[in-house]
Each structure stands twice: as structure tokens, then as C-alpha cells.
N, C-alpha and C positions, 0 to 999 in steps of 0.2 A: 487492592484487588489484584489477584494473580490471573494473568491471561491464560487462556486455554492453549494457545500456540505462541511460541516465541521464536523470533528470527534475530540473530545477532549479526547485524549488517556490517559487512566489511566494505561493501561498495553500494553506491547509490547512482542513479542515472536519470537523465531527462532526455527523451528522444522525441522529436517531432517528425513524424512520418508523413510527408506531404503526399506521397503516392497513394497511401491508404487513407489519409486524412485523419490520423489519430495522434494524440499526445500521450506518451507513455512515461510514467514515473515509477521507477523500480528501486527496491532495496534487496540486496542479495547477500547471503552469508558467504558465498565464494563464487569462483568463476566457472565451476563445473556445472553441467546441465542438471545433475541430480541434487544439487545443494539447495537448501531452503531459500525461498524468495517471497516477496509480496509485490504485487503489481497493480497500479492504478492506470486505467485507460479511459480516455475521453475523446470524442470527436473534436477536431480542431475548431469547429464552429460552436462548441459548447454542447451542453446536454448532459444526459445521465452518465455517471461514472461506473465503469466495470471494475470490480476489485476481485483479485484472485490471489490464492496462496499456494505455492508449491506446484500447481498444476492448473491448467485451464479448466479442468473439470471441477475444481474446488474454487468456484467463483460465481458471481452473479452481478447483474446490473442493479444499481441503486441499493446495494447491500450495506453500505456504511451508514450507521445511525449517528455516530459521533467519533471524533478523534481528539484525544487528549495528549498534549505535548508537555513533557517534563524533562528534568535533567537526564533521565535515562533514555529518552527517545519518545516513541509514540505508542499509544494504546488505542487500537481501533475497536470500537464496539459495533457489533453487527446487528442489523435489524432482525427481530425475532422471526419474521416470515421467511428469512433466508438462511436460517441456521442449518437446515438439512444440506444446503449446498456447500457447507464448510465442515461437514462431518460432525455437526451439532456443536461446534465450537461457538462460543458467545463473544469471544474477544481474541484479538491478535496483538501481541506486543512486538514492536520493532525496536530493538535496542541499538542505539546509535552512539558510538563512542567517538573520542577525539580523533581517531585515525580512520574513521569511515570515509572513504574516498568520495568526494563530490556531495557530501551530505548537505551542506548549506544550499547549494544549487537546487537539490531535490526538495528540500524543505520549503524553500521559497516558492518553487513551482507548485508544490502540493497545497500551500496556503492559498495561492491564486485559484487552483482547481477546486478546492473543497470549500473555500470561503468560510462561512459561519459554522460549518460542521467541525472545523479544526480550531480548538481553543487551547 
């Protein structure tokens, strides 16, 4: 299956924002503000996960149906009821290479955040 959107991650990050009470897990193609990224956000106390791609406007809470991990990275399948929030994209690929900074840390945190949705 070919994803509708693809991000070639150069950087990954895990940030706990105690002040706002959220855990952020991100994958970015570059360091510039206008470069593609995918972001997962969840309250530190648990609860629904917000997922967005490239812009806060292209995101939704509880939008992830499943995440498949393979040798190339991740493929996120979006819930059908949230496709309009992502410009009608059905899936997002995050390509993670051997030089993706902090990838292991982010993937471990994402496994904890998403639990059984990530296989």
C-alpha cells in the first residue's frame, strides 16, 4: 500500500511539557518551520491522542486507526470519519532511516502511547 502523504524523517523527538500537561512525539523532515512533520500529542495523564501532519489544521483527536511498523518506518492509517481533517488522505508514511536522530527514543515512546494500535 502506498501512503497518501510521506514524511522522510531526519529528526524525531519526545517532549514532556509539564506546564501544559502534554507529551509530544514528533517526526520532522528538517529543522525549518515549513518542512513536513507528523506530531502525536497526548495529555500526560493519558487519554485521546491528537495526530497532525504539517499543520495544526491538518489534525484531529483520535484520528489514528492503526500504525504499522516495518523496516522503512511507520504507516499510519487514519479513521474514515477523520479523513476530511487530513485533506482526504487515508494514510501517512513516516520513513525512518538509520540516520534519523532520536528515532529509537521516539519509537519507544510512541509504542507506549499508542499501545495495541501500533503493530
